[in-house]
Structures are given as C-alpha cells and as structure tokens.
C-alpha positions as CSV (number, residue, x, y, z in Angstrom):
1,M,-48.8,67.6,-29.3
2,L,-48.4,64.7,-31.6
3,Y,-51.1,62.2,-30.6
4,N,-49.6,58.7,-30.3
5,G,-51.7,55.6,-29.8
6,I,-55.5,55.5,-29.6
7,M,-56.5,58.9,-28.3
8,Q,-60.1,60.1,-27.7
9,Q,-58.9,63.7,-28.0
10,V,-58.5,63.5,-31.8
11,Q,-62.3,63.6,-32.2
12,R,-62.5,67.2,-31.1
13,T,-63.1,69.8,-33.7
14,Q,-60.4,72.3,-32.7
15,K,-57.1,72.2,-34.7
16,V,-54.6,69.8,-33.4
17,S,-51.1,71.4,-32.9
18,L,-48.0,69.7,-34.5
19,D,-45.1,68.7,-32.2
20,N,-42.1,68.6,-34.4
21,S,-39.8,67.5,-31.5
22,K,-41.5,64.1,-31.3
23,I,-41.2,63.7,-35.1
24,K,-37.5,64.4,-34.9
25,M,-37.0,62.0,-32.0
26,A,-38.9,59.2,-33.7
27,I,-36.8,59.6,-36.9
28,R,-33.5,59.6,-35.0
29,A,-34.5,56.6,-32.9
30,G,-36.2,54.7,-35.7
31,I,-39.4,54.3,-33.6
32,P,-42.9,54.5,-35.0
33,L,-45.3,57.4,-34.9
34,S,-49.0,56.5,-34.6
35,I,-52.1,58.6,-35.0
36,T,-55.5,57.0,-34.4
37,T,-59.0,58.3,-35.1
38,Y,-62.4,56.7,-35.0
39,T,-64.4,59.0,-37.2
40,L,-61.7,60.8,-39.3
41,P,-63.1,64.4,-39.1
42,R,-61.6,66.9,-41.5
43,E,-59.3,68.4,-38.8
44,M,-57.8,65.0,-38.3
45,S,-57.2,64.5,-42.0
46,E,-55.4,67.8,-42.2
47,Y,-53.4,66.9,-39.1
48,M,-52.3,63.6,-40.6
49,E,-51.2,65.5,-43.7
50,E,-49.1,68.0,-41.6
51,V,-47.4,65.2,-39.7
52,L,-46.6,63.4,-43.0
53,E,-45.3,66.6,-44.5
54,S,-43.1,67.3,-41.5
55,F,-41.9,63.7,-41.4
56,L,-40.8,63.8,-45.0
57,S,-39.2,67.2,-44.6
58,E,-37.0,66.0,-41.7
59,L,-35.8,63.2,-44.0
60,G,-35.1,65.5,-46.9
61,Q,-37.8,63.9,-49.0
62,E,-40.1,66.9,-49.5
63,H,-40.3,66.1,-53.3
64,M,-42.6,63.1,-52.4
65,G,-45.0,65.2,-50.4
66,T,-47.7,66.0,-52.9
67,Y,-47.9,62.4,-54.2
68,L,-47.8,60.8,-50.8
69,K,-50.5,63.1,-49.3
70,Y,-52.8,61.9,-52.0
71,C,-52.0,58.3,-51.2
72,L,-52.5,58.9,-47.5
73,N,-56.0,60.5,-48.1
74,E,-57.0,57.6,-50.3
75,L,-55.9,54.9,-47.8
76,V,-57.4,56.5,-44.7
77,T,-60.7,57.2,-46.5
78,N,-60.9,53.6,-47.7
79,A,-60.2,52.4,-44.2
80,K,-62.9,54.6,-42.7
81,K,-65.3,53.4,-45.4
82,A,-64.5,49.7,-44.6
83,N,-65.3,50.3,-40.9
84,T,-68.6,52.0,-41.8
85,K,-69.5,49.1,-44.0
86,R,-69.1,46.7,-41.1
87,I,-71.4,48.8,-38.9
88,Y,-74.0,49.1,-41.8
89,F,-74.1,45.4,-42.5
90,R,-74.4,44.7,-38.8
91,E,-77.3,47.2,-38.5
92,K,-79.0,45.6,-41.5
93,K,-78.4,42.1,-40.1
94,L,-76.5,41.1,-43.2
95,D,-73.5,38.8,-43.4
96,L,-70.6,40.6,-45.0
97,F,-68.9,37.3,-45.8
98,N,-72.0,35.9,-47.6
99,D,-72.1,36.7,-51.3
100,L,-75.8,37.2,-51.6
101,D,-76.0,39.4,-48.4
102,Y,-73.0,41.3,-49.7
103,E,-74.7,42.1,-53.0
104,R,-77.9,43.1,-51.2
105,G,-76.1,45.3,-48.7
106,M,-74.0,47.1,-51.2
107,K,-77.0,48.3,-53.3
108,N,-77.9,50.9,-50.8
109,F,-74.8,51.2,-48.7
110,K,-73.5,54.5,-50.1
111,E,-76.8,56.3,-50.2
112,D,-78.0,55.1,-46.7
113,T,-74.7,55.9,-45.0
114,L,-74.2,59.3,-46.6
115,N,-77.8,60.3,-45.7
116,N,-77.2,59.4,-42.0
117,I,-73.4,59.6,-41.7
118,R,-73.3,60.9,-38.1
119,Y,-75.4,58.0,-36.9
120,Y,-73.1,55.4,-38.5
121,L,-69.9,57.2,-37.5
122,G,-71.2,57.3,-33.9
123,L,-71.8,53.5,-33.9
124,Q,-68.4,53.1,-35.5
125,K,-66.7,54.9,-32.6
126,K,-68.8,53.1,-30.0
127,S,-67.7,49.8,-31.5
128,G,-64.0,50.8,-31.2
129,L,-63.4,50.6,-35.0
130,Y,-60.4,52.8,-35.7
131,V,-58.2,54.1,-38.5
132,K,-54.5,54.3,-37.6
133,L,-51.7,56.0,-39.4
134,I,-48.2,54.7,-38.6
135,L,-45.0,56.4,-39.9
136,Q,-41.5,55.0,-39.3
137,T,-38.0,55.2,-40.9
138,R,-35.6,52.3,-40.4
139,N,-32.8,50.7,-42.4
140,N,-32.9,53.6,-45.0
141,K,-36.5,53.0,-45.7
142,I,-39.7,54.9,-44.9
143,K,-42.8,52.9,-44.0
144,I,-46.2,54.5,-44.2
145,E,-49.0,52.3,-42.9
146,V,-52.8,52.7,-42.6
147,R,-54.5,50.2,-40.4
148,N,-58.1,49.6,-39.5
149,N,-59.5,46.8,-37.3
150,S,-61.9,45.4,-39.9
151,E,-60.4,42.5,-41.8
152,L,-60.8,42.4,-45.5
153,T,-63.2,39.8,-46.8
154,F,-62.0,37.6,-49.6
155,R,-64.2,39.5,-52.1
156,E,-62.7,42.9,-51.0
157,Y,-59.2,41.5,-51.1
158,K,-59.7,40.2,-54.6
159,R,-61.3,43.5,-55.8
160,M,-58.4,45.5,-54.4
161,H,-55.9,43.3,-56.3
162,D,-58.0,43.6,-59.4
163,K,-57.7,47.4,-59.2
164,L,-53.9,47.2,-58.7
165,S,-53.6,45.0,-61.8
166,R,-55.8,47.3,-63.8
167,A,-53.6,50.2,-62.8
168,Q,-50.8,48.7,-64.9
169,Q,-52.9,49.3,-68.1
170,Y,-52.6,53.1,-67.8
171,T,-49.6,55.4,-68.3
172,S,-51.2,58.6,-66.9
173,V,-53.9,59.8,-64.6
174,D,-55.7,61.5,-67.5
175,Q,-55.8,58.2,-69.4
176,A,-57.1,56.3,-66.4
177,M,-59.8,58.9,-65.6
178,S,-61.1,59.1,-69.2
179,Q,-61.2,55.4,-69.8
180,I,-62.7,54.4,-66.5
181,I,-65.4,57.2,-66.5
182,D,-66.2,56.4,-70.1
183,Q,-66.8,52.8,-69.1
184,S,-69.0,54.0,-66.2
185,E,-66.7,52.2,-63.8
186,G,-65.7,55.0,-61.5
187,A,-65.4,52.7,-58.5
188,G,-61.7,52.0,-57.8
189,L,-60.4,55.0,-59.6
190,G,-58.8,56.3,-56.4
191,I,-56.5,53.3,-55.9
192,I,-55.5,53.3,-59.6
193,I,-54.6,57.0,-59.4
194,M,-52.6,56.2,-56.2
195,I,-50.5,53.6,-58.0
196,L,-49.9,56.1,-60.8
197,M,-48.9,58.7,-58.2
198,L,-46.3,56.3,-56.7
199,E,-44.9,55.7,-60.2
200,K,-44.3,59.5,-60.4
201,I,-41.8,59.1,-57.6
202,G,-40.1,56.1,-59.1
203,L,-42.0,53.4,-57.3
204,T,-44.0,50.4,-58.5
205,E,-46.9,48.3,-57.2
206,E,-44.3,46.2,-55.4
207,N,-43.8,49.1,-53.0
208,F,-47.5,48.8,-52.0
209,Q,-48.8,46.0,-49.8
210,I,-52.2,44.9,-48.6
211,L,-52.6,42.2,-45.9
212,N,-54.7,41.0,-43.1
213,E,-52.8,40.5,-39.8
214,N,-54.1,40.0,-36.2
215,G,-57.6,41.3,-37.0
216,E,-56.4,44.3,-38.9
217,T,-56.3,45.3,-42.5
218,I,-53.0,46.9,-43.3
219,T,-52.1,48.9,-46.4
220,R,-48.4,49.7,-46.5
221,I,-46.2,51.8,-48.7
222,I,-42.4,51.2,-48.4
223,L,-40.2,53.9,-49.8
224,P,-36.4,54.0,-50.0
225,I,-34.8,57.0,-48.4
226,N,-32.9,59.2,-50.8
227,E,-29.6,57.4,-51.2
228,K,-27.7,60.6,-51.8
229,T,-28.8,62.1,-48.5
230,Q,-27.6,59.0,-46.6
231,R,-24.4,58.9,-48.5
232,E,-23.7,62.5,-47.7
233,L,-24.5,62.0,-44.0
234,N,-22.0,59.1,-43.8
235,T,-19.3,61.1,-45.7
236,A,-19.8,64.1,-43.4
237,S,-19.6,61.8,-40.4
238,R,-16.3,60.3,-41.5
239,E,-14.9,63.7,-42.2
240,F,-16.0,64.8,-38.8
241,I,-14.1,61.9,-37.2
242,K,-10.9,62.6,-39.3
243,L,-10.8,66.2,-38.0
244,I,-11.2,65.3,-34.4
245,D,-7.6,65.6,-33.4
246,D,-8.7,67.8,-30.5
247,I,-10.7,65.1,-28.8
248,P,-8.6,64.3,-25.8
249,Q,-6.9,60.9,-26.0
250,F,-7.0,58.7,-22.9
251,P,-4.1,59.4,-20.5
252,E,-1.1,57.1,-20.7
253,S,-1.9,55.7,-17.2
254,I,-5.2,54.4,-18.5
255,I,-3.7,52.9,-21.6
256,K,-1.0,51.2,-19.5
257,I,-3.6,49.8,-17.1
258,N,-5.6,48.5,-20.1
259,R,-2.5,46.8,-21.4
260,L,-2.1,45.1,-18.1
261,I,-5.7,43.9,-17.9
262,N,-5.6,42.6,-21.5
263,D,-2.5,40.6,-20.6
264,S,-3.6,37.2,-19.3
265,G,-0.4,36.8,-17.4
266,T,-0.9,39.9,-15.3
267,K,-1.7,39.3,-11.6
268,L,-4.7,41.1,-10.0
269,S,-2.3,42.7,-7.5
270,E,-0.4,44.3,-10.3
271,I,-3.6,45.8,-11.8
272,A,-4.6,47.1,-8.4
273,M,-1.2,48.7,-7.8
274,A,-1.2,50.4,-11.2
275,I,-4.6,51.9,-10.5
276,S,-3.7,52.9,-7.0
277,S,-0.7,54.9,-8.2
278,D,-3.2,57.5,-9.6
279,V,-4.9,59.1,-6.7
280,S,-7.6,60.9,-8.7
281,L,-8.5,57.7,-10.7
282,T,-8.6,55.7,-7.5
283,T,-11.0,58.1,-5.9
284,D,-13.3,58.2,-8.9
285,L,-13.2,54.4,-9.3
286,L,-14.0,53.7,-5.7
287,R,-16.9,56.2,-5.8
288,L,-18.3,54.4,-8.8
289,V,-17.9,50.9,-7.3
290,N,-19.5,52.0,-4.1
291,S,-22.5,53.8,-5.7
292,V,-26.0,52.4,-5.4
293,T,-25.7,51.4,-9.0
294,F,-23.6,48.4,-8.2
295,A,-25.2,47.6,-4.9
296,L,-22.2,45.9,-3.2
297,A,-23.1,44.0,-0.1
298,S,-20.5,46.0,1.9
299,P,-18.4,49.1,1.1
300,C,-15.2,48.6,-0.9
301,H,-12.3,50.5,0.6
302,S,-9.4,49.5,-1.6
303,I,-8.7,49.0,-5.3
304,A,-7.4,45.5,-4.5
305,D,-10.8,44.6,-3.1
306,A,-12.6,46.3,-6.0
307,V,-10.6,44.3,-8.6
308,K,-11.5,41.1,-6.7
309,L,-15.2,41.9,-6.3
310,V,-15.8,43.3,-9.8
311,G,-13.3,41.3,-11.9
312,T,-10.9,42.4,-14.5
313,R,-13.5,43.0,-17.2
314,G,-15.7,45.0,-14.9
315,I,-12.8,47.1,-13.7
316,K,-11.7,47.7,-17.3
317,N,-15.1,49.0,-18.2
318,M,-15.3,51.1,-15.1
319,L,-11.9,52.6,-16.0
320,L,-13.2,53.4,-19.5
321,S,-16.3,54.9,-18.0
322,V,-14.5,57.2,-15.6
323,S,-11.9,58.2,-18.2
324,A,-14.5,59.0,-20.9
325,V,-16.4,61.2,-18.5
326,K,-13.2,63.0,-17.5
327,Q,-12.4,63.6,-21.1
328,L,-15.8,65.1,-22.0
329,E,-17.6,66.2,-18.9
330,G,-17.7,69.9,-18.0
331,V,-17.5,71.1,-21.6
332,G,-20.5,72.9,-23.0
333,G,-23.7,74.4,-21.6
334,P,-27.0,73.2,-20.2
335,S,-27.9,71.0,-23.3
336,Q,-24.7,69.0,-22.8
337,K,-25.3,68.7,-19.1
338,A,-28.8,67.3,-19.9
339,L,-27.2,64.7,-22.2
340,W,-24.9,63.6,-19.4
341,V,-27.8,63.2,-17.0
342,H,-29.5,61.1,-19.6
343,A,-26.3,59.1,-20.1
344,Y,-25.9,58.4,-16.4
345,R,-29.6,57.3,-16.2
346,V,-29.3,55.0,-19.1
347,A,-26.1,53.5,-17.7
348,F,-27.8,52.9,-14.3
349,Y,-30.9,51.4,-16.0
350,S,-28.7,49.2,-18.3
351,Y,-26.7,47.7,-15.4
352,N,-29.7,47.0,-13.2
353,L,-31.7,45.6,-16.1
354,A,-28.7,43.3,-16.9
355,R,-28.6,42.1,-13.3
356,N,-32.3,41.2,-13.4
357,F,-32.7,39.9,-16.9
358,C,-29.2,38.4,-17.5
359,A,-28.3,37.1,-14.1
360,G,-26.1,34.3,-15.3
361,E,-24.4,36.3,-18.1
362,K,-21.5,38.0,-16.4
363,D,-20.0,39.6,-19.6
364,I,-23.3,41.3,-20.3
365,I,-23.6,42.6,-16.7
366,D,-20.0,43.9,-16.9
367,D,-20.4,45.7,-20.2
368,S,-23.9,47.1,-19.6
369,Y,-22.9,50.2,-17.6
370,L,-20.2,51.4,-20.0
371,C,-22.5,50.8,-23.0
372,G,-25.3,52.7,-21.4
373,L,-23.1,55.5,-20.4
374,L,-21.6,56.0,-23.9
375,H,-24.6,55.1,-26.1
376,D,-25.0,58.7,-27.1
377,I,-21.4,59.7,-27.2
378,G,-21.8,60.8,-30.8
379,K,-24.2,63.5,-29.7
380,L,-21.9,64.5,-26.8
381,V,-18.8,64.9,-28.9
382,F,-20.6,66.8,-31.7
383,M,-22.3,69.2,-29.2
384,T,-19.0,70.0,-27.4
385,A,-17.0,70.7,-30.5
386,N,-15.8,74.3,-30.7
387,P,-17.2,76.8,-33.3
388,D,-14.0,76.8,-35.5
389,F,-14.1,73.0,-35.7
390,L,-17.8,73.1,-36.8
391,N,-17.0,75.7,-39.4
392,S,-14.3,73.4,-40.8
393,I,-17.0,70.7,-41.2
394,K,-19.2,73.2,-43.0
395,D,-16.4,74.1,-45.4
396,I,-15.8,70.4,-46.2
397,C,-19.5,69.9,-46.9
398,R,-19.4,72.8,-49.3
399,Q,-16.2,71.6,-51.0
400,R,-17.7,68.1,-51.5
401,N,-21.1,69.5,-52.7
402,I,-22.8,68.0,-49.7
403,S,-26.3,69.5,-49.2
404,A,-26.4,72.3,-46.7
405,D,-29.1,70.6,-44.6
406,V,-26.9,67.6,-44.0
407,F,-24.7,69.6,-41.6
408,E,-27.9,70.7,-39.8
409,K,-29.0,67.1,-39.5
410,L,-25.7,66.2,-37.9
411,L,-26.1,69.0,-35.5
412,A,-29.6,67.7,-34.6
413,G,-28.3,64.3,-33.8
414,V,-29.0,62.4,-37.1
415,N,-26.4,59.7,-37.6
416,H,-25.2,60.1,-34.0
417,S,-25.0,56.3,-33.5
418,E,-22.5,56.0,-36.4
419,I,-20.5,59.0,-35.2
420,G,-20.4,57.5,-31.7
421,A,-19.2,54.2,-33.0
422,L,-16.4,55.8,-35.1
423,I,-15.3,57.8,-32.0
424,A,-15.2,54.5,-29.9
425,E,-13.1,53.0,-32.7
426,K,-10.7,56.0,-32.5
427,W,-10.4,55.4,-28.7
428,N,-9.7,51.6,-29.3
429,F,-12.7,50.5,-27.4
430,P,-13.6,46.8,-27.4
431,G,-15.6,45.7,-30.4
432,I,-18.8,44.8,-28.5
433,I,-18.9,48.4,-27.1
434,I,-18.5,49.8,-30.5
435,S,-21.3,47.6,-31.9
436,V,-23.8,48.5,-29.1
437,I,-23.2,52.2,-29.7
438,R,-23.7,51.8,-33.4
439,H,-26.9,49.8,-33.1
440,H,-28.5,51.0,-29.9
441,H,-31.5,52.3,-31.8
442,E,-31.8,49.3,-34.1
443,P,-30.9,46.2,-32.0
444,D,-32.2,43.8,-34.7
445,L,-29.3,45.0,-36.9
446,A,-26.7,44.1,-34.2
447,P,-24.5,40.9,-34.8
448,P,-26.2,37.9,-33.0
449,T,-23.4,37.8,-30.4
450,N,-24.1,41.4,-29.4
451,K,-27.9,41.5,-29.8
452,K,-28.9,40.9,-26.2
453,L,-26.7,43.6,-24.8
454,T,-27.7,46.0,-27.6
455,S,-31.4,45.2,-26.9
456,L,-30.8,45.9,-23.2
457,V,-29.3,49.3,-23.8
458,Y,-32.1,50.1,-26.3
459,L,-34.7,49.2,-23.6
460,A,-32.9,51.3,-21.0
461,D,-32.8,54.3,-23.4
462,M,-36.4,53.9,-24.3
463,L,-37.5,53.7,-20.7
464,T,-35.9,57.1,-19.9
465,H,-38.0,58.6,-22.7
466,Y,-41.1,56.7,-21.6
467,E,-40.9,58.2,-18.1
468,T,-40.9,61.7,-19.6
469,H,-43.8,60.9,-22.0
470,E,-41.6,61.4,-25.0
471,V,-42.5,57.9,-26.2
472,D,-45.5,55.6,-25.7
473,Y,-45.7,51.9,-25.0
474,Y,-46.6,51.1,-28.6
475,Q,-43.3,52.6,-29.8
476,F,-41.2,50.0,-28.1
477,D,-39.7,47.2,-30.3
478,L,-42.0,44.2,-29.7
479,D,-39.1,41.8,-30.2
480,V,-37.1,43.5,-27.5
481,L,-40.0,43.4,-25.1
482,K,-40.5,39.7,-25.9
483,L,-36.8,39.0,-25.4
484,F,-37.1,40.2,-21.8
485,G,-40.5,38.7,-21.1
486,I,-42.4,42.1,-21.0
487,G,-45.9,41.4,-22.2
488,S,-47.9,44.4,-21.2
489,E,-47.7,48.1,-20.5
490,N,-48.5,47.5,-16.9
491,Q,-45.5,45.3,-16.5
492,L,-43.3,47.9,-18.3
493,R,-44.6,50.7,-16.1
494,K,-43.7,48.8,-13.0
495,I,-40.1,48.2,-14.3
496,S,-39.9,51.9,-15.2
497,D,-41.2,53.1,-11.8
498,K,-38.7,50.9,-9.9
499,L,-35.7,52.0,-11.9
500,S,-36.7,55.6,-11.7
501,Q,-37.1,55.5,-7.9
502,A,-33.8,53.6,-7.5
503,F,-31.9,56.2,-9.7
504,I,-33.3,59.1,-7.6
505,E,-32.0,57.3,-4.5
506,D,-28.5,56.7,-6.0
C-alpha cells in the first residue's frame, strides 16, 4: 500500500509495494500524498522514487522524472542529515544556535556520525525526528515538498541561500563540478546541481522555496502542469458534452413544474397539484421526503404537505434529484452501481452535515442533498456512455491531434468535475449547483457565495473515503475543517461514525 502519514512500518527492510489506486485518487481529488520515515533506509528512498515516478506518469509529466528524482534524493538526504545533526549536537551537549559551538561541532560531525550511524539514526527515530515527502497537484500545479521537524538555524538558512545564489554562476553541471572541486569546496554541490537540473526542465530558482513553518523546515518545488495536457483535457471534455445528444432530457412534466416553482406568483397548491398529476413522480418524491435522510417529525402523506414542510426550493431540488436518478440509474454494470451508492451516501452526509453545521442557513440545507447526489455526475455520465459514443470521442481526439492518453484520463475520471458542471449546465440546473459540482474537490476556488456549500459537499465526499481508509486525516483540507470547527482526528472520526451508522439505518 501507499503509506500515508507517519507510519512505523516504513522502517522495515522488505520492499514496500506501490498502490497506484491511491495515487490516482489523490490526483483526481487534488489531495496530498504523504510518506514519512525516521531513518530513510535505502528501501524507503527507492519507494519514494517509485511514488514520484508514478505520480508524474499519471499527470503525463514523465519527461521530468529523471531530474526530479535527483532533486528528491538531494532534499530527503539533506533533511535526514539535518535531523542527525540535531541529535549529534544534543549528544555532545553543544548549542546548535551558538556560533562557537556550531564550529566546534561541525569539525567532527561527518566522521563521528558515519562511523556510528546506526546509533545516531536510532536516537533520531526515538526522538521522533522525521523526514516527510508530500506530493500534491492543484490548480494546474504540482507541489513536491520535503519536510523535517528540525527548524533551520539562521546560519543554515543563510548558507542554503548562498548556495542557491552561487548556482546562478554556472551554466552546466560539468562547469559547476569542475570549478567547485578545483576550489576544494565540494560542500553544497548537490543543491547547486539540483538547481541546474530544474533549469533543464524550464524552471528557475523561483520554483524552489525554503522556509521554516510551525517547527518544520520545508523545501518545496512548484511545477506547472503541462499546459498542453490540460488544454487537451478541456477540449475533449467540451467535445464530449457537444456529442451528448443521447443524454435523456428531463421530462416535460418536470420542466413545467420547475417553471411553476420559479414563478413567484404561483401558489403552493398549484405546485402540489402539478406534482400530484404524475403518480410515479409523486411516489418517488414522497419516498424521498419520508426517508431517514430528512428526518421529518411525522410521516408526510401528501404532496401538498410535502411542499409546505420542505418549501419550494427544497421541493425543486428533490424533483431534480429524483429526475436525475431516473434519467441515469439502472444503466451500466457494477462500477456504475458503486458510483450511485457513493452518490447517495454523499447526498445523505451533505444534508445531515448542513443541518448540524448550517442550522440557520436554509438555502444551504435545501441545496445540500442535490449537490451531494450529483457531485460526481461527470463520472456517472461518462461511464454509462455506449461504446459507439466513446469511439466517436476517440475519433475526435485523433482528428484534433489530442494525445491518446487524454481519452484514457477522461475514462479514469480526470476532469470529471468540469464534465459534470457542463452536463448540469446542459440540464439548466441552478448556478449554485453547477458551481458546487465544478469545485467540489477544490472548495477554495469556489465563488465566495458558494464556498460554504462547496466545502460541505467536499467534506461529505472525503468522509466517505475516510471510512474506507482510502484517505487519511492529514489529507483533509485544513481550511475546510477549520470552517466547520473540526480540530482533531478524534472529532472527525466521531462525526464519521455517526453519519455512517445513520446511513446504514436509512
């Protein structure tokens, strides 16, 4: 499996197996992947390289692999060395932040630690000093971070920046190596070569950051995702929507009822009568209204009562929910059915989270169920498309010289949020629903007026994956957790357990 968070298992010497499914999911959801080690054995270094290689491959950025693997090795080795240095100075009773003690300690640091490396690495692990790799892709950028919980001293920070400045003097790795070795200044060569490596893939020192934050030293590389790949994905997505003439349109009865609801002059009795004229729709709507999801104080036996209890906005969203399910449910095999189960769970969670966290915000409560139900509609529609239709998309990709793997990425769910939003537009859904579908993996990109509802659906979606151990606590967006007052994993787990149990009982 892919080890996320601080895991003791990574210290074992057996080869760690790679779980590509978690890498794919993290990329689609824009959530971070984290690997933590205390001693950085060779097996862990190799595993980190494999994860990075797979991560880049999923993003179509394989051409960066050789260069970034070198950068990764340089950064994790430096982080491990910094941790060992803290242990060494503590053992020698020297003050790392005192200039005289620093000079005294560094004279024998390398020789002493290399001669007794197991001892110092053991102390390092016992002290909880870690090296952490974090990979994430968001907003068309790739973030590679190496963190260690030993803050840089001012002297170390200055030396690091001196090395970065010195890297600008050289135009090639050969030149840097010959000049630095000739000057007997081998120290710092690795970081200089790393900057030259980044330049090979069109980056500058501005794409590399070093900072101290919350007790950690963070070295970060920010890379733009290949614009061509993203452009091709968006083009293929738009073509996909253009060709979806066979996606069933909503029945005329639903369109008529929506017109009535949108007309401020319409009486509630007229809306109830229009709904009641469709026996199948009435049955489905009453079943939904009376489900455990909405937890009415007493059963609702008529559409007139339902309209009064739920309100016009709530009824409209329930109608859209029921209709969307009717249009798409029952098509496809087990994978599509699993997506529907997930959709119902997210809808249930979204509504119940809204009732608890947004008690005074009726519009959010009313919209939460529909947004949760349809958040992955882009996946559902793509997966239920017939083979002839999919072949048409392939042909268009070929005619437009779109890379062959772009189609495979669409099949795998990449860009499903955008596809879902385009489908919702085609169905003339309200703007807020379209916005939530588009941004449910990246709530910080949602318009301010929609951000809370988008964050709510994001949280509901992530909780379903948290329950199945597909994601860990650290992968949740901290701003979203803060928005809803969730400050610990224990608190999150309690919320998760309550929702899961309630859904089972529904």
